[in-house]
TIMARNU-182957 format. One line per field, with one value per residue (C-alpha): residue number from 0; residue in three letters; x, z, y. Coordinates in Angstrom, 2 decimals, always signed. Layout:
i: [NUM  ...] .
aa: [Ala  ...] .
px: [X  ...] .
pz: [Z  ...] .
py: [Y  ...] .
***
This chain:
i: [0  1  2  3  4  5  6  7  8  9  10  11  12  13  14  15  16  17  18  19  20  21  22  23  24  25  26  27  28  29  30  31  32  33  34  35  36  37  38  39  40  41  42  43  44  45  46  47  48  49  50  51  52  53  54  55  56  57  58  59  60  61  62  63  64  65  66  67  68  69  70  71  72  73  74  75  76  77  78  79  80  81  82  83  84  85  86  87  88  89  90  91  92  93  94  95  96  97  98  99  100  101  102  103  104  105  106  107  108  109  110  111  112  113  114  115  116  117  118  119  120  121  122  123  124  125  126  127  128  129  130  131  132  133  134  135  136  137  138  139  140  141  142  143  144  145  146  147  148  149  150  151  152  153  154  155  156  157  158  159  160  161  162  163  164  165  166  167  168  169  170  171  172  173  174  175  176  177  178  179  180  181  182  183  184  185  186  187  188  189  190  191  192  193  194  195  196  197  198  199  200  201  202  203  204  205  206  207  208  209  210  211  212  213  214  215  216  217  218  219  220  221  222  223  224  225  226  227  228  229  230  231  232  233  234  235  236  237  238  239  240  241  242  243  244  245  246  247  248  249  250  251  252  253  254  255  256  257  258  259  260  261  262  263  264  265  266  267  268  269  270  271  272  273  274  275  276  277  278  279  280  281  282  283  284  285  286  287  288  289  290  291  292  293  294  295  296  297  298  299  300  301  302  303  304  305  306  307  308  309  310  311  312  313  314  315  316  317  318  319  320  321  322  323  324  325  326  327  328  329  330  331  332  333  334  335  336  337  338  339  340  341  342  343  344  345  346  347  348  349  350  351  352  353  354  355  356  357  358  359  360  361  362  363  364  365  366  367  368  369  370  371  372  373  374  375  376  377  378  379  380  381  382  383  384  385  386  387  388  389  390  391  392  393  394  395  396  397  398  399  400  401  402  403  404  405  406  407  408  409  410  411  412  413  414  415  416  417  418  419  420  421  422  423  424  425] .
aa: [Met  Arg  Ile  Gly  Ala  Leu  Leu  Arg  Gly  Gly  Gly  Leu  Val  Leu  Ala  Ala  Leu  Val  Gly  Ile  Gly  Leu  Val  Ala  Met  Pro  Pro  Ala  Ala  Thr  Ala  Ala  Gly  Gly  Ile  Asp  Arg  Tyr  Leu  Asp  Leu  Pro  Leu  Val  Asn  Arg  Asp  Ala  Ala  Gln  Gly  Pro  Gly  Gly  Val  Asn  Pro  Ala  Leu  Pro  Tyr  Asp  His  Ala  Glu  Leu  Gly  Gly  Leu  Leu  Asp  Gln  Ala  Arg  Ala  Ala  Gly  Val  Pro  Pro  Thr  Arg  Tyr  Ala  Ala  Leu  Leu  Tyr  Gln  Tyr  Trp  Leu  Val  Asp  Ala  Thr  Gly  Lys  Ala  Gly  Ile  Asp  Leu  Arg  Ser  Trp  Asp  Pro  Arg  Thr  Gly  Val  Gln  Ala  Asn  Arg  Ala  Asn  Leu  Val  Lys  Ser  Tyr  Arg  Tyr  Tyr  Glu  Asp  Leu  Gln  Leu  Gly  His  Arg  Glu  Leu  Gln  Trp  Ala  Gly  Met  Gly  Gly  Gln  Val  Gly  Ala  Asp  Phe  Gly  Gly  Gly  Leu  Ile  Asp  Phe  Glu  Leu  Met  Gly  Ser  Asp  Ile  Tyr  Gly  Leu  Pro  Gly  Leu  Ser  Asp  Ala  Ala  Arg  Ser  Val  Leu  Gly  Ala  Val  Gln  Gln  Ala  Ala  Gly  Pro  Gln  Ala  Val  Ala  Leu  Leu  Pro  Asn  Gly  Leu  Arg  Ala  Leu  Ala  Ser  Ala  Ala  Pro  Asn  Ile  Thr  Pro  Glu  Asp  Val  Arg  Tyr  Val  Ile  Gly  Met  Ile  Leu  Val  Met  Gln  Lys  Asn  Ile  Phe  Ser  Asp  Leu  Met  Pro  Met  His  Asp  Ala  Tyr  Val  Thr  Ala  Gly  Leu  Pro  Ala  Leu  Glu  Glu  Phe  Gln  Ala  Ala  Gly  Leu  Phe  Gly  Asp  Asp  Ile  Met  Thr  Ala  Trp  Arg  Asp  Val  Ala  Ser  Gly  Asp  Gly  Glu  Arg  Ile  Ala  Thr  Gly  Asn  Arg  Ala  Leu  Leu  Arg  Arg  Glu  Gln  Ser  Trp  Ala  Ile  Ala  Arg  Gln  Trp  Asp  Glu  Val  Arg  Ser  Tyr  Lys  Gly  Asp  Val  Gly  Glu  Ala  Ile  Thr  Tyr  Leu  Ser  Gly  Ala  Ala  Gly  Ser  Pro  Ser  Val  Ala  Gly  Val  Val  Pro  Pro  Arg  Ala  Phe  Arg  Pro  Ile  Arg  Ile  Pro  Phe  Thr  Ala  Ala  Asp  Gly  Gln  Ala  Ser  Leu  Leu  Thr  Leu  Pro  Leu  Pro  Glu  Trp  Asn  Trp  Ser  Val  Leu  Asp  Asp  Arg  Trp  Asp  Tyr  Ile  Thr  Gly  Glu  Leu  Leu  Pro  Lys  Tyr  Arg  Asp  Gln  Val  Glu  Asn  Asn  Trp  Pro  Ala  Leu  Glu  Ala  Thr  Met  Arg  Thr  Pro  Tyr  Glu  Thr  Gln  Met  Glu  Ser  His  Arg  Pro  Leu  Leu  Asn  Ile  Pro  Gln  Leu  Leu  Asp  Ser  Ala  Ala  Arg  Gln  Leu  Gln  Val  Thr  Ser  Ala  Thr  Ser  Ala  Thr  Ala  Val  Arg] .
px: [+33.36  +32.20  +32.69  +30.64  +27.89  +27.69  +27.54  +24.73  +22.96  +23.48  +22.05  +18.92  +18.52  +19.07  +16.40  +14.06  +14.82  +14.31  +11.05  +9.51  +10.95  +13.45  +16.33  +16.38  +18.07  +20.22  +18.27  +19.96  +18.84  +15.18  +14.79  +16.06  +13.51  +10.61  +11.43  +13.21  +9.96  +9.74  +13.20  +14.21  +10.64  +10.34  +8.10  +5.76  +2.92  +4.74  +2.98  -0.72  -1.38  -0.26  -3.21  -5.01  -3.39  +0.11  +3.62  +3.83  +0.93  +3.19  +3.30  +0.73  -1.49  -1.47  +0.36  +1.52  +2.58  +4.62  +6.13  +7.29  +8.88  +10.81  +12.05  +13.17  +15.06  +16.77  +17.72  +19.13  +21.41  +19.70  +20.78  +17.83  +17.96  +16.88  +13.75  +12.91  +9.43  +8.60  +9.60  +7.69  +4.46  +4.79  +4.68  +2.17  -0.18  +0.32  -0.39  -3.60  -4.82  -4.35  -6.35  -9.06  -8.26  -8.47  -5.21  -5.88  -8.88  -7.66  -8.14  -8.01  -9.32  -12.73  -13.66  -14.44  -17.51  -15.90  -12.84  -14.57  -14.20  -10.55  -10.22  -11.75  -9.88  -6.49  -6.80  -8.37  -5.20  -2.94  -4.60  -4.45  -0.73  -0.46  -2.69  -0.58  +2.95  +3.50  +6.55  +4.59  +3.66  +3.64  +0.97  -1.24  -0.97  -1.67  -4.79  -6.11  -5.52  -6.98  -10.35  -10.05  -8.83  -11.53  -14.25  -13.17  -12.98  -16.53  -17.82  -15.87  -17.17  -20.88  -21.05  -18.90  -18.43  -21.42  -19.16  -17.70  -21.09  -22.55  -24.61  -22.09  -18.82  -17.34  -19.11  -17.77  -14.09  -14.66  -15.90  -12.75  -10.76  -13.19  -12.67  -8.87  -8.97  -11.14  -9.00  -5.51  -5.89  -5.46  -1.62  -2.71  -4.96  -2.09  -0.17  -2.85  -2.13  -2.47  -4.90  -7.27  -7.33  -7.74  -10.70  -12.47  -11.93  -11.93  -14.71  -17.55  -15.66  -14.69  -16.29  -17.19  -14.27  -11.90  -13.17  -12.93  -9.33  -8.33  -10.11  -8.42  -4.96  -5.59  -6.79  -3.71  -1.55  -3.40  -2.68  +0.87  +1.38  -0.22  +1.79  +5.12  +4.92  +2.42  +4.69  +7.50  +5.39  +3.93  +7.41  +8.63  +5.94  +5.92  +9.47  +11.57  +14.45  +16.04  +12.94  +13.53  +17.25  +16.05  +14.16  +17.34  +19.36  +16.79  +17.06  +13.53  +14.78  +18.25  +20.37  +18.11  +15.03  +16.98  +18.33  +14.85  +13.46  +16.43  +15.51  +11.80  +12.87  +15.29  +13.07  +14.50  +11.93  +13.88  +15.07  +11.55  +10.40  +13.36  +12.58  +8.97  +9.85  +11.97  +9.19  +6.87  +9.25  +9.45  +5.61  +5.36  +8.41  +9.11  +5.56  +3.27  +5.11  +5.27  +1.39  +0.62  +2.62  +0.72  -2.61  -1.65  -0.50  -3.75  -5.40  -3.86  -6.21  -8.29  -5.56  -4.31  -7.91  -8.65  -5.39  -5.65  -9.17  -8.00  -5.88  -8.14  -10.98  -8.93  -9.21  -6.89  -8.32  -5.10  -5.55  -4.17  -3.37  -4.41  -6.02  -3.92  -5.80  -4.55  -1.05  +0.65  -2.36  -2.30  -0.50  +0.14  +2.05  +0.96  +1.11  -2.34  -3.81  -2.48  +0.99  +1.02  +2.73  -0.01  -0.75  -3.58  -4.32  -6.84  -7.82  -6.92  -3.69  -1.10  +0.44  -0.84  -1.25  +0.19  +3.62  +6.00  +8.11  +4.98  +3.24  +6.41  +6.47  +3.02  +3.46  +6.67  +5.29  +2.03  +1.13  +4.28  +5.06  +1.34  +0.75  +3.92  +2.66  -0.64  +1.21  +3.54  +1.21  -2.26  -2.45  -5.88  -7.61  -5.86  -6.58  -10.23  -10.38  -8.62  -10.93  -13.94  -15.23  -13.51  -16.68  -17.70  -14.32  -14.49  -18.08  -17.32  -14.98  -16.79  -15.21  -16.24  -19.94  -19.09  -16.75  -18.81  -19.39  -15.72  -14.90  -17.60  -16.29  -12.78  -13.85  -15.65  -12.65  -10.16  -8.19  -5.87  -3.50  -0.40  +2.63  +4.42  +1.93  +1.60  +5.17  +5.32  +2.45  +4.09] .
pz: [+59.38  +60.89  +57.54  +55.76  +58.40  +57.99  +54.20  +54.59  +56.97  +54.79  +51.85  +53.88  +54.86  +51.21  +50.12  +52.51  +51.44  +47.84  +48.70  +50.29  +47.65  +49.62  +47.54  +43.84  +41.98  +39.01  +35.60  +34.24  +37.11  +37.27  +33.61  +33.14  +35.74  +33.83  +30.28  +30.28  +28.99  +26.07  +24.77  +21.88  +20.97  +17.51  +14.97  +14.74  +13.22  +10.94  +8.31  +9.12  +7.69  +11.08  +12.91  +14.25  +16.34  +16.59  +15.76  +18.79  +21.33  +24.39  +23.60  +25.18  +23.14  +25.37  +23.83  +27.01  +28.49  +25.28  +25.38  +28.99  +28.16  +25.31  +27.43  +29.95  +27.32  +25.97  +29.45  +30.26  +27.18  +25.70  +21.95  +19.71  +18.09  +21.38  +21.67  +17.95  +18.45  +21.22  +18.94  +16.05  +18.14  +19.58  +16.25  +14.98  +17.85  +17.30  +13.56  +13.94  +16.66  +14.60  +11.81  +14.21  +13.78  +16.70  +16.06  +18.79  +16.72  +13.21  +11.51  +7.76  +7.63  +8.79  +5.28  +3.73  +5.40  +8.69  +7.61  +5.48  +8.22  +8.55  +4.73  +4.66  +7.75  +6.41  +3.04  +4.63  +6.81  +3.75  +1.96  +5.03  +5.24  +1.70  +2.20  +5.37  +3.79  +0.02  -0.08  +1.10  -2.37  -1.64  +0.88  -1.52  -4.35  -2.10  -0.84  -4.50  -5.50  -2.42  -3.49  -6.67  -4.52  -1.88  -4.43  -6.13  -3.11  -2.05  -5.27  -4.99  -1.55  -2.13  -5.33  -3.84  -6.34  -8.34  -10.05  -11.87  -12.53  -13.78  -16.88  -19.63  -17.85  -18.55  -22.05  -22.69  -21.82  -24.22  -26.91  -26.75  -27.28  -30.13  -31.76  -31.63  -33.01  -35.88  -36.62  -36.37  -35.77  -32.69  -32.46  -31.49  -28.73  -27.22  -27.04  -25.16  -21.39  -19.09  -16.98  -19.88  -20.79  -17.13  -16.83  -19.74  -18.12  -14.47  -13.86  -13.39  -10.83  -8.38  -4.95  -2.20  -0.11  -3.05  -3.07  +0.69  +0.50  -2.09  -0.27  +3.00  +1.27  -0.40  +2.91  +4.49  +1.95  +2.64  +6.36  +5.62  +3.56  +6.36  +9.14  +7.32  +5.85  +8.07  +11.37  +9.31  +8.00  +11.39  +12.95  +10.10  +10.66  +14.49  +15.25  +12.10  +10.59  +14.13  +14.76  +11.60  +12.31  +15.46  +13.12  +11.25  +14.27  +15.45  +12.18  +11.07  +7.63  +5.84  +4.36  +1.32  +3.26  +5.32  +2.29  +0.84  +3.70  +3.59  +0.00  +0.95  +3.61  +1.32  -0.18  -3.70  -6.24  -7.74  -4.61  -3.24  -6.31  -5.87  -2.14  -2.84  -5.57  -3.15  -0.55  -3.30  -4.38  -0.76  -0.69  -3.78  -3.39  +0.24  +1.78  -0.74  -3.57  -1.77  -1.13  -4.63  -5.91  -3.45  -4.68  -8.29  -7.77  -5.68  -7.08  -10.52  -12.97  -10.10  -8.77  -12.30  -13.45  -10.45  -10.45  -14.17  -13.80  -11.15  -13.74  -16.61  -14.53  -12.92  -13.77  -11.50  -10.44  -10.75  -13.32  -16.81  -15.84  -18.51  -17.13  -16.97  -19.95  -22.17  -20.85  -22.83  -24.42  -26.10  -29.49  -31.22  -34.47  -36.87  -40.68  -42.33  -44.63  -47.57  -46.11  -45.01  -41.71  -39.57  -35.98  -33.77  -31.08  -28.27  -25.67  -22.71  -20.66  -21.99  -18.33  -14.90  -12.17  -9.49  -11.24  -9.48  -12.73  -14.73  -11.98  -11.41  -15.12  -14.92  -11.67  -12.83  -16.40  -15.38  -11.80  -10.46  -13.19  -13.44  -9.92  -9.44  -12.19  -10.37  -7.26  -8.96  -11.56  -10.61  -6.77  -6.50  -8.43  -6.53  -3.23  -4.09  -4.89  -1.66  +0.45  -0.88  +1.90  +1.54  +1.45  -1.60  -3.25  -2.68  -3.76  -7.10  -8.16  -8.28  -11.35  -11.23  -12.19  -15.84  -16.41  -18.80  -20.95  -20.89  -22.19  -24.87  -25.84  -26.15  -28.38  -30.74  -30.80  -31.90  -34.77  -37.33  -39.14  -41.40  -39.29  -41.37  -41.08  -37.43  -36.94  -38.82  -36.79  -33.70] .
py: [-8.47  -5.26  -3.46  -6.09  -5.81  -2.10  -2.37  -4.97  -2.72  +0.28  -1.53  -2.27  +1.28  +2.32  +0.06  +1.39  +4.93  +4.05  +2.36  +5.40  +7.69  +9.58  +8.55  +8.07  +5.31  +6.38  +6.37  +3.43  +1.36  +2.42  +2.54  -1.06  -2.33  -0.57  -1.34  -4.71  -6.64  -4.25  -4.52  -6.81  -7.55  -8.91  -7.17  -10.14  -8.26  -5.78  -7.70  -7.39  -10.81  -12.20  -10.61  -7.42  -4.53  -3.24  -4.73  -7.00  -8.08  -7.50  -3.65  -1.22  +0.93  +3.99  +6.88  +8.41  +5.15  +4.38  +7.76  +7.35  +4.02  +5.52  +8.40  +5.73  +3.64  +6.85  +7.90  +4.60  +4.64  +1.50  +1.06  +1.93  -1.32  -2.80  -0.72  -0.68  -2.26  +0.20  +3.15  +1.73  +1.18  +4.73  +6.43  +3.85  +4.62  +8.28  +8.02  +5.95  +8.18  +11.22  +9.54  +8.36  +4.71  +2.23  +0.27  -2.36  -3.66  -2.81  -6.36  -6.50  -10.00  -8.75  -7.50  -4.29  -3.16  -3.68  -1.80  +0.89  +3.66  +2.66  +3.06  +6.53  +7.63  +6.35  +8.10  +11.30  +11.39  +10.99  +13.82  +15.99  +15.51  +16.66  +19.58  +20.70  +19.94  +20.49  +18.32  +15.17  +14.14  +10.39  +10.86  +12.95  +10.79  +7.66  +9.44  +10.10  +6.59  +5.22  +6.49  +4.25  +1.40  +1.72  +2.00  -1.22  -3.05  -1.98  -3.29  -6.42  -7.36  -6.25  -8.35  -11.22  -14.04  -12.84  -10.35  -13.43  -14.87  -11.59  -12.13  -11.77  -11.49  -14.96  -14.73  -11.19  -12.52  -15.48  -13.05  -11.14  -14.32  -15.30  -11.80  -12.14  -15.72  -14.76  -11.73  -13.25  -16.98  -19.33  -18.38  -14.83  -16.18  -17.96  -14.60  -12.83  -12.00  -14.87  -12.99  -12.44  -16.17  -17.02  -14.78  -16.53  -19.90  -19.33  -16.79  -19.22  -21.12  -18.46  -18.93  -16.60  -18.02  -17.14  -13.54  -13.22  -14.51  -11.83  -9.09  -10.07  -9.91  -6.50  -5.08  -6.53  -4.76  -1.57  -1.71  -2.79  +0.42  +2.63  +0.91  +1.24  +4.78  +6.77  +6.54  +7.93  +10.70  +11.45  +11.48  +13.90  +16.49  +16.20  +16.06  +16.39  +14.61  +13.63  +11.50  +9.67  +9.29  +7.41  +5.02  +4.46  +3.97  +1.32  -0.65  +0.09  +1.38  +1.83  +4.44  +4.78  +5.73  +8.16  +9.80  +9.84  +11.91  +14.31  +14.87  +15.32  +17.95  +19.74  +22.32  +21.60  +20.42  +17.78  +16.31  +16.30  +14.40  +11.94  +11.38  +10.65  +8.29  +6.33  +6.21  +4.94  +2.26  +1.25  +0.92  -1.02  -3.33  -3.76  -3.42  -5.25  -6.98  -10.39  -10.04  -9.30  -12.28  -14.51  -13.30  -13.78  -17.26  -18.21  -21.28  -21.05  -19.30  -17.84  -15.38  -14.72  -13.78  -11.63  -9.63  -9.11  -7.77  -5.28  -3.60  -3.77  -2.24  +0.51  +4.22  +6.31  +9.64  +11.61  +14.15  +13.26  +9.74  +7.17  +3.98  +0.73  -0.74  +2.25  +1.97  -0.66  -2.05  -5.55  -5.36  -8.82  -8.99  -11.85  -12.69  -12.29  -14.84  -12.87  -12.96  -9.37  -8.57  -7.27  -5.89  -6.58  -4.08  -4.33  -1.69  -4.04  -4.18  -6.61  -6.64  -7.62  -5.02  -7.46  -7.94  -5.36  -4.45  -3.79  -1.94  +0.21  +1.04  +2.55  +4.25  +6.03  +6.49  +7.97  +8.49  +10.14  +12.65  +13.68  +13.85  +16.07  +18.35  +18.71  +19.93  +22.21  +23.65  +23.04  +23.17  +24.96  +22.14  +19.58  +21.03  +21.45  +17.76  +16.81  +19.00  +16.96  +14.67  +11.33  +9.30  +11.38  +10.82  +7.03  +6.64  +8.31  +5.48  +2.12  +0.61  -3.01  -2.54  -2.03  -4.75  -6.91  -3.79  -2.93  -6.33  -6.17  -2.86  -4.02  -6.72  -4.28  -1.93  -4.59  -3.35  -5.00  -2.74  -3.10  -3.70  -1.23  +1.43  +0.95  +1.11  +4.38  +5.94  +5.14] .
***
């Protein structure tokens, strides 16, 4: 009884001493009390389609506060899987802060003009990472392609649904179909890409709401890419591979991405290329593939037409890269009226940019090798391009204004050749 009373009294005294700061509790006890509410949080906003801001609304946005909470979790021996959201938010806040973006208010659904500064700052940050670290080729290529992407979005929003009602657009798409039918018959028209046929039929019916939906989804993809890959890049340049090993331990990515970063850091040219390719594959498949599929399937022909147009109009700014319309252009074999085996060719893409496998063929066949060649063999020219103010880079890539002319030109450039001679030439 006496011993119990003494222990209880001692407990009261200890509590009082802790309260006034004369006695410190062990790290595990104090840390648990400070970070409990930030453990085991789901990454509810890892997909930016869910809302603005960071990865979970319960997390703070103050960089120092996040760092202190992480230190507490580590000191307390909390498994990284339990503080994954906190770790992710810390590096995302750090990356957006360095880019000059307010993460709390970053909302892709507010449209292009509201997000224009975020687009510029995102891609400026990408290019700055490449300028400072020659091995970060994913970032550099992303920055260059971002100018094409941003310029197209600006056109898309400014013109709204009027792009599809532009004088001659739907007529131009139908003229392509008519030229194909005249040259090779109705069976050849049926073999044209779904997107091209959808553009001819759906263009006049696309509404401003449809355009806003698609723009919102594309801006969601842009934020998803930044939010997934920029925290990794920031951690790499700030704290090296050990910081990325903590990402892996937290379950934020797997062995494949950790291997990619070790390749990037290796100093070996082939391994650097392999690592950047793996990061690019994550971007295209893990971060945005599902959203592109959703856009393509949106309202039937509407999504099909818009996604096809995004590829047909694009002209990436990476030196030496052919535009998508020149990569795997339309080729339709048919039998001419005289019975001769013939081949119809048309300078428009036979594939749709929104389809992952098709997009990946283009990226690995054109963008990756030619960007790597720029880094390794023509760095001064690449550096000069990247040091151009990003607003200037983006404004120089406004591809959608010439779509009717592009389609009219494609119809005029249609060619029919002997299938035998065409095969021999190829």
